[in-house]
C-alpha positions as a Markdown table, in Angstrom:
| # | Residue | x | y | z |
|---|---|---|---|---|
| 1 | Met | -183.2 | 22.4 | -212.9 |
| 2 | Val | -186.1 | 20.3 | -214.1 |
| 3 | Phe | -189.4 | 21.7 | -215.3 |
| 4 | Lys | -192.7 | 20.0 | -216.2 |
| 5 | Arg | -195.2 | 21.3 | -218.7 |
| 6 | Phe | -198.8 | 20.5 | -218.3 |
| 7 | Thr | -201.3 | 20.8 | -221.2 |
| 8 | Tyr | -205.0 | 20.4 | -221.0 |
| 9 | Glu | -207.9 | 19.8 | -223.5 |
| 10 | Asn | -209.2 | 23.3 | -222.9 |
| 11 | Gly | -205.9 | 24.8 | -224.1 |
| 12 | Leu | -204.5 | 25.6 | -220.7 |
| 13 | Asp | -200.7 | 25.4 | -220.8 |
| 14 | Ile | -198.6 | 25.5 | -217.6 |
| 15 | Ile | -194.8 | 25.4 | -217.1 |
| 16 | Ala | -193.7 | 24.6 | -213.6 |
| 17 | Pro | -190.4 | 23.9 | -212.0 |
| 18 | Leu | -190.2 | 20.9 | -209.7 |
| 19 | Lys | -191.2 | 21.8 | -206.1 |
| 20 | Cys | -193.9 | 24.2 | -207.4 |
| 21 | Gly | -197.1 | 22.4 | -207.5 |
| 22 | Thr | -196.1 | 19.7 | -209.9 |
| 23 | Arg | -197.4 | 16.8 | -207.8 |
| 24 | Trp | -200.8 | 18.5 | -207.4 |
| 25 | Leu | -201.1 | 19.3 | -211.1 |
| 26 | Glu | -200.3 | 15.7 | -212.0 |
| 27 | Gln | -202.5 | 14.0 | -209.3 |
| 28 | Glu | -205.5 | 16.3 | -209.2 |
| 29 | Thr | -206.0 | 18.3 | -212.5 |
| 30 | Asn | -206.1 | 15.6 | -215.2 |
| 31 | Pro | -203.6 | 17.0 | -217.7 |
| 32 | Met | -203.8 | 15.8 | -221.2 |
| 33 | Asn | -200.0 | 15.7 | -221.4 |
| 34 | Val | -197.1 | 16.1 | -219.0 |
| 35 | Gln | -193.7 | 16.9 | -220.6 |
| 36 | Leu | -190.5 | 16.7 | -218.6 |
| 37 | Ile | -188.1 | 19.5 | -219.5 |
| 38 | Gly | -184.5 | 19.0 | -218.2 |
| 39 | Asn | -183.3 | 22.5 | -218.9 |
| 40 | Pro | -185.2 | 25.8 | -219.1 |
| 41 | Ile | -183.4 | 26.6 | -222.3 |
| 42 | Asn | -185.2 | 23.7 | -223.9 |
| 43 | Ile | -188.7 | 25.1 | -223.2 |
| 44 | Lys | -190.3 | 25.5 | -226.6 |
| 45 | His | -193.6 | 26.9 | -228.0 |
| 46 | Ile | -194.2 | 29.4 | -225.3 |
| 47 | Lys | -197.0 | 31.8 | -226.0 |
| 48 | Lys | -198.8 | 34.7 | -224.3 |
| 49 | Glu | -201.4 | 32.3 | -222.9 |
| 50 | Thr | -198.8 | 30.0 | -221.3 |
| 51 | Tyr | -198.7 | 30.2 | -217.5 |
| 52 | Trp | -195.4 | 29.9 | -215.7 |
| 53 | Leu | -195.6 | 28.8 | -212.1 |
| 54 | Tyr | -193.1 | 30.4 | -209.7 |
| 55 | Arg | -192.5 | 30.4 | -206.0 |
| 56 | Asn | -190.8 | 32.5 | -203.4 |
| 57 | Gly | -187.0 | 31.9 | -203.9 |
| 58 | Arg | -186.2 | 30.9 | -200.3 |
| 59 | Lys | -189.3 | 28.7 | -199.9 |
| 60 | His | -188.4 | 27.0 | -203.2 |
| 61 | Leu | -184.8 | 26.5 | -202.1 |
| 62 | Leu | -185.7 | 25.1 | -198.7 |
| 63 | Ser | -188.2 | 22.7 | -200.2 |
| 64 | Ala | -185.7 | 21.5 | -202.8 |
| 65 | Leu | -183.0 | 21.1 | -200.1 |
| 66 | Lys | -185.4 | 19.0 | -198.0 |
| 67 | Thr | -186.2 | 16.8 | -201.0 |
| 68 | Glu | -182.6 | 16.3 | -202.2 |
| 69 | Ile | -180.9 | 16.0 | -198.9 |
| 70 | Gly | -183.6 | 13.6 | -197.6 |
| 71 | Gly | -183.6 | 11.6 | -200.8 |
| 72 | Glu | -184.1 | 7.9 | -200.7 |
| 73 | Tyr | -182.1 | 7.4 | -197.4 |
| 74 | Gly | -184.3 | 9.3 | -195.0 |
| 75 | Tyr | -183.8 | 12.7 | -193.4 |
| 76 | Pro | -181.4 | 14.1 | -192.7 |
| 77 | Asn | -178.8 | 12.3 | -194.9 |
| 78 | Leu | -175.8 | 14.2 | -193.6 |
| 79 | Asn | -173.6 | 12.4 | -196.2 |
| 80 | Lys | -175.5 | 14.2 | -199.0 |
| 81 | Val | -175.5 | 17.7 | -197.6 |
| 82 | Asp | -172.3 | 19.0 | -199.2 |
| 83 | Glu | -173.1 | 17.2 | -202.5 |
| 84 | Val | -176.6 | 18.7 | -202.7 |
| 85 | Val | -175.6 | 22.2 | -201.6 |
| 86 | Asp | -172.7 | 22.2 | -204.1 |
| 87 | Ser | -175.0 | 21.1 | -206.9 |
| 88 | Phe | -177.2 | 24.1 | -206.1 |
| 89 | Leu | -174.3 | 26.5 | -205.9 |
| 90 | Asn | -173.0 | 25.2 | -209.3 |
| 91 | Asp | -176.5 | 25.3 | -210.9 |
| 92 | Thr | -176.6 | 21.5 | -211.4 |
| 93 | Gly | -179.4 | 20.7 | -209.0 |
| 94 | Val | -182.6 | 19.0 | -210.1 |
| 95 | His | -185.1 | 20.8 | -207.9 |
| 96 | Trp | -183.7 | 24.3 | -207.7 |
| 97 | Ser | -181.5 | 26.7 | -209.8 |
| 98 | Pro | -179.9 | 30.0 | -208.8 |
| 99 | Asn | -180.7 | 31.2 | -212.3 |
| 100 | Met | -184.2 | 30.0 | -212.8 |
| 101 | Phe | -185.8 | 33.5 | -212.8 |
| 102 | Lys | -183.1 | 34.7 | -215.2 |
| 103 | Phe | -183.8 | 31.8 | -217.6 |
| 104 | Met | -187.5 | 32.4 | -217.4 |
| 105 | Tyr | -187.0 | 36.2 | -217.9 |
| 106 | Glu | -185.2 | 35.4 | -221.1 |
| 107 | His | -188.3 | 33.6 | -222.4 |
| 108 | Trp | -190.7 | 36.1 | -221.0 |
| 109 | Asn | -188.7 | 39.0 | -222.6 |
| 110 | Arg | -189.7 | 37.4 | -226.0 |
| 111 | Phe | -193.1 | 35.9 | -225.3 |
| 112 | Glu | -194.7 | 37.6 | -222.3 |
| 113 | Phe | -196.2 | 34.4 | -220.8 |
| 114 | Lys | -198.3 | 34.8 | -217.7 |
| 115 | Pro | -196.5 | 34.4 | -214.4 |
| 116 | Ile | -198.6 | 32.9 | -211.6 |
| 117 | Glu | -197.4 | 32.5 | -208.0 |
| 118 | Leu | -197.7 | 29.1 | -206.4 |
| 119 | Asn | -200.2 | 30.3 | -203.8 |
| 120 | Asn | -202.6 | 31.2 | -206.7 |
| 121 | Leu | -202.3 | 28.0 | -208.7 |
| 122 | Ser | -205.7 | 26.6 | -207.6 |
| 123 | Ser | -207.4 | 29.7 | -209.1 |
| 124 | Leu | -206.7 | 28.2 | -212.5 |
| 125 | Phe | -208.8 | 25.2 | -211.4 |
| 126 | Pro | -211.7 | 26.6 | -209.4 |
| 127 | Asn | -213.6 | 23.2 | -209.2 |
| 128 | Ile | -210.6 | 21.3 | -207.7 |
| 129 | Lys | -210.1 | 21.7 | -204.0 |
| 130 | Phe | -206.5 | 22.1 | -202.8 |
| 131 | Asn | -205.6 | 20.2 | -199.6 |
| 132 | Pro | -202.2 | 21.7 | -198.5 |
| 133 | Ser | -201.6 | 19.0 | -195.9 |
| 134 | Lys | -201.5 | 16.4 | -198.7 |
| 135 | Tyr | -198.5 | 18.2 | -200.3 |
| 136 | Asn | -196.3 | 19.3 | -197.5 |
| 137 | Met | -193.2 | 17.4 | -196.5 |
| 138 | Asp | -194.9 | 15.7 | -193.5 |
| 139 | Tyr | -196.7 | 13.6 | -196.0 |
| 140 | Phe | -193.4 | 11.8 | -196.7 |
| 141 | Gln | -192.1 | 10.0 | -193.6 |
| 142 | Lys | -188.5 | 10.2 | -194.7 |
| 143 | Ile | -188.5 | 14.0 | -195.0 |
| 144 | Thr | -189.1 | 16.7 | -192.3 |
| 145 | Asn | -191.2 | 19.8 | -193.0 |
| 146 | Asn | -189.2 | 21.7 | -190.4 |
| 147 | Asp | -187.2 | 24.4 | -192.2 |
| 148 | Ser | -184.9 | 25.0 | -189.2 |
| 149 | Val | -183.7 | 21.3 | -189.4 |
| 150 | Val | -182.5 | 21.8 | -192.9 |
| 151 | Ile | -181.0 | 25.2 | -192.2 |
| 152 | Asp | -179.1 | 23.9 | -189.2 |
| 153 | Ile | -177.3 | 21.2 | -191.1 |
| 154 | Ile | -176.1 | 23.4 | -194.0 |
| 155 | Pro | -172.7 | 25.2 | -193.4 |
| 156 | Asn | -173.5 | 28.9 | -192.7 |
| 157 | Asp | -171.2 | 30.2 | -195.4 |
| 158 | Lys | -172.9 | 28.1 | -198.0 |
| 159 | Leu | -176.4 | 28.9 | -196.8 |
| 160 | Leu | -175.5 | 32.7 | -197.0 |
| 161 | Lys | -174.1 | 32.2 | -200.5 |
| 162 | Leu | -177.4 | 30.4 | -201.6 |
| 163 | Tyr | -179.4 | 33.3 | -200.1 |
| 164 | Glu | -177.2 | 35.8 | -202.0 |
| 165 | Leu | -177.8 | 33.9 | -205.3 |
| 166 | Ile | -181.6 | 34.0 | -204.6 |
| 167 | Asp | -181.4 | 37.8 | -204.1 |
| 168 | Leu | -179.4 | 38.2 | -207.4 |
| 169 | Asp | -181.8 | 36.0 | -209.3 |
| 170 | Lys | -184.9 | 37.7 | -207.9 |
| 171 | Val | -184.1 | 40.8 | -209.9 |
| 172 | Tyr | -185.3 | 38.9 | -213.0 |
| 173 | Leu | -188.6 | 37.8 | -211.3 |
| 174 | Asp | -189.2 | 41.5 | -210.4 |
| 175 | Met | -188.6 | 42.5 | -214.0 |
| 176 | Ile | -191.2 | 40.0 | -215.2 |
| 177 | Leu | -193.7 | 41.0 | -212.6 |
| 178 | Asn | -193.2 | 44.7 | -213.4 |
| 179 | Gly | -193.4 | 44.1 | -217.1 |
| 180 | Glu | -189.8 | 45.4 | -217.7 |
| 181 | His | -188.4 | 44.4 | -221.1 |
| 182 | Asn | -184.7 | 44.3 | -222.0 |
| 183 | Pro | -183.9 | 44.7 | -225.7 |
| 184 | Ile | -181.0 | 42.3 | -225.4 |
| 185 | Lys | -181.9 | 38.8 | -226.4 |
| 186 | Phe | -180.3 | 36.2 | -224.1 |
| 187 | Ile | -181.3 | 33.0 | -225.9 |
């Protein structure tokens, strides 16, 4: 799972997984620096003022599947379905991880950064208008924005396993949002 970190002249610091507002942040908010982070374990220098952008697990998964299955060949690339789904199941995907909330909880447990849900991202930039149609999948002609299309091409047993992994990982997001600490250090 790949993350991007955005820093701004005013001290604003945002960590966002791909498929969670990263294009909007890069294109519209004029960050001073954008750092690519290839593994959440490698996120350094988190502080209480750092924002972490998160998204509903199923929406994040479906967006990631659309992106990775569509890829450079157009949508749907049926030859890539098993490869992409297996990479997600094995936690080697680029745009989604079944352990993202767990990884971020491990950081939050130590630093208590600020979680912010994707739908509230624009509140950090009140003078920048958000145009959602510019960032949905219909903007890319190779990729569909129709969730049912992607759901229909994934084998049901694998889709159910992905949903199960989302539910298991969501426990960590809930602990962050509820302010529940665990004295065990994971990292």
